[in-house]
C-alpha positions, -999 to 999 in steps of 0.1 A, spaced: -1 0 0 12 34 -8 17 58 22 7 89 4 -18 115 13 -36 134 -16 -59 164 -16 -77 166 -49 -92 202 -56 -118 201 -81 -131 167 -79 -155 168 -110 -156 145 -139 -118 143 -146 -106 148 -111 -131 117 -99 -116 92 -123 -79 100 -112 -87 99 -76 -105 67 -79 -76 51 -95 -52 63 -68 -70 54 -40 -77 19 -56 -40 18 -53 -39 24 -16 -35 61 -15 -54 82 8 -77 107 -9 -95 139 3 -117 152 -23 -128 187 -24 -162 189 -40 -181 221 -46 -214 218 -67 -215 180 -62 -205 177 -27 -240 170 -12 -244 142 -41 -209 128 -35 -209 131 5 -243 110 5 -237 84 -24 -201 88 -35 -192 88 -72 -214 64 -93 -190 57 -122 -198 39 -155 -165 33 -173 -158 14 -204 -120 13 -191 -124 4 -155 -157 -10 -152 -186 1 -133 -188 11 -94 -193 33 -68 -162 52 -56 -162 69 -21 -132 90 -12 -112 85 20 -127 119 29 -151 143 11 -152 180 22 -168 211 6 -136 234 11 -99 231 13 -100 248 48 -124 217 60 -93 195 53 -69 212 76 -53 187 100 -39 164 75 -3 168 59 -6 163 24 21 148 3 4 161 -30 -23 187 -38 -38 178 -72 -56 208 -88 -82 199 -115 -101 231 -118 -107 250 -149 -79 276 -158 -97 309 -158 -70 333 -147 -87 363 -166 -113 360 -139 -93 353 -108 -60 340 -94 -73 309 -78 -39 296 -65 -46 311 -32 -73 288 -25 -49 257 -13 -28 279 9 -41 265 40 -32 231 29 3 237 15 29 222 38 67 215 38 65 183 20 37 191 -4 42 189 -42 14 206 -63 2 192 -95 -17 212 -119 -39 188 -143 -51 217 -165 -56 229 -199 -35 258 -216 -2 277 -215 11 295 -187 -9 278 -161 22 273 -138 32 309 -132 6 318 -103 14 289 -85 51 292 -86 50 330 -80 27 322 -48 46 289 -35 81 297 -48 96 270 -25 70 242 -34 75 218 -63 49 225 -92 43 198 -115 26 205 -148 2 175 -159 -16 170 -193 -45 146 -193 -63 129 -222 -95 113 -210 -128 111 -224 -153 117 -195 -182 138 -184 -204 143 -152 -240 146 -166 -254 152 -131 -237 157 -96 -218 125 -86 -228 107 -117 -196 99 -139 -197 86 -175 -160 76 -187 -151 61 -219 -118 41 -229 -91 68 -227 -71 77 -196 -36 90 -197 -13 115 -180 19 131 -190 37 149 -159 68 171 -160 82 194 -130 83 230 -137 113 248 -130 142 237 -108 138 205 -85 159 178 -67 161 142 -69 135 136 -40 108 156 -60 115 132 -89 116 103 -67 82 112 -50 67 120 -84 77 85 -99 61 69 -68 28 86 -74 30 77 -114 37 41 -104 4 40 -84 -17 54 -113 0 31 -138 -8 2 -116 -44 9 -116 -46 12 -156 -42 50 -157 -12 54 -180 12 79 -166 47 91 -178 72 115 -162 90 136 -190 119 160 -185 102 188 -203 63 190 -203 61 223 -225 63 208 -259 34 185 -249 14 214 -235 18 231 -271 10 198 -288 -22 196 -269 -32 231 -275 -33 222 -314 -64 204 -308 -79 227 -279 -71 260 -299 -88 247 -328 -117 222 -323 -125 236 -288 -129 271 -299 -144 266 -333 -172 244 -320 -185 275 -301 -180 303 -327 -194 283 -354 -228 281 -339 -225 252 -316 -211 221 -336 -194 189 -327 -164 175 -345 -183 159 -373 -202 189 -381 -173 209 -382 -153 187 -404 -181 181 -428 -180 218 -437 -151 226 -460 -147 263 -450 -147 252 -414 -121 223 -418 -97 247 -435 -103 272 -406 -93 244 -380 -62 236 -403 -50 272 -402 -53 278 -365 -34 243 -360 -6 258 -384 -3 289 -361 -1 268 -329 25 246 -345 46 280 -356 44 295 -321 47 263 -302 79 252 -323 93 290 -319 91 288 -282 105 253 -277 130 256 -304 123 222 -319 94 203 -336 65 194 -315 65 159 -305 41 132 -319 14 118 -299 5 81 -307 18 88 -343 0 118 -349 16 150 -359 11 181 -380 -27 195 -387 -36 169 -411 -28 142 -385 -51 157 -359 -78 164 -385 -75 128 -401 -75 111 -366 -104 131 -352 -124 126 -385 -119 87 -382 -134 83 -346 -165 65 -344 -184 89 -323 -183 127 -329 -169 148 -301 -185 174 -280 -156 196 -271 -154 206 -235 -157 243 -243 -189 238 -262 -203 220 -231 -190 251 -209 -209 274 -234 -242 256 -232 -240 253 -194 -233 291 -194 -200 287 -178 -169 308 -184 -146 293 -210 -109 287 -209 -101 312 -237 -76 329 -219 -51 301 -218 -61 285 -248 -60 313 -271 -50 347 -253 -19 337 -237 -4 318 -267 -14 350 -287 7 371 -264 37 347 -267 32 350 -305 32 387 -304 65 388 -282 82 366 -308 67 389 -339 47 359 -352 14 369 -367 -17 345 -361 -47 362 -377 -71 331 -376 -63 326 -339 -69 364 -333 -102 364 -350 -116 333 -333 -104 348 -298 -122 381 -305 -153 362 -312 -152 340 -285 -149 367 -261 -179 386 -272 -199 354 -275 -191 346 -237 -202 383 -226 -235 375 -239 -237 339 -226 -225 341 -191 
């Protein structure tokens, strides 16, 4: 059994699956639940998973706030909330739980998500995490998960051997429970790689009027728009990292992403579209605005991303 205490903040669809896998591996997990607190405290998470089977997951502890978890020294704090720095700096909400042994993991989309946490906790190791998972929470405490679950993790900034050793131990638990997890030396190229899909399909699904991937790809003009956005992300990302972006599962380049998405048996409803329909704030700052800021600093022109970002912000103002 792993002698590890974890605090997971933002235990929604994604967070519940990764918390479940850790606890199945012997980790003690305290879940901070917000809108779904009453349902999870009463009945746990009722999970239907093509990958792991069906079951009820009851965390070691369920609390409505981070403050309610005070009293335990946490080895890891896993942050799974939406990245919305344009609305607020939410790095402070875990301050009461950060201790001398804590390592902070950020499972979030976008570029530049680590900076607020590094600034607030300069002596605490920060780990940047990318997740690939098909999961939703159609109602509080009800989780529907498909057959994808993988994590890429990389330490942000300087670190010592102890941090790497402890991160490897956490990764081992996830792997032992079927959540594929890999620790890499430099996570940033993989952040830009994931942005290729998020900056295109996610954003265009909203500004095109609420379309899934099949509907977007069936329209030749929309398909070309997606391809042009992807080209811009590749251009910016490769300029930042100084090397070609890596492949993922043999997929590379705009045409590779488009072909892979086009071949899926089931059309994807992008997460940003789901946020829009639920009248929730969207992650346009870390998915479009921050990459565009980097592009301007490098003298790179990205007109397709600029246009979609302008429309997305306007659409959100009339919706939220």
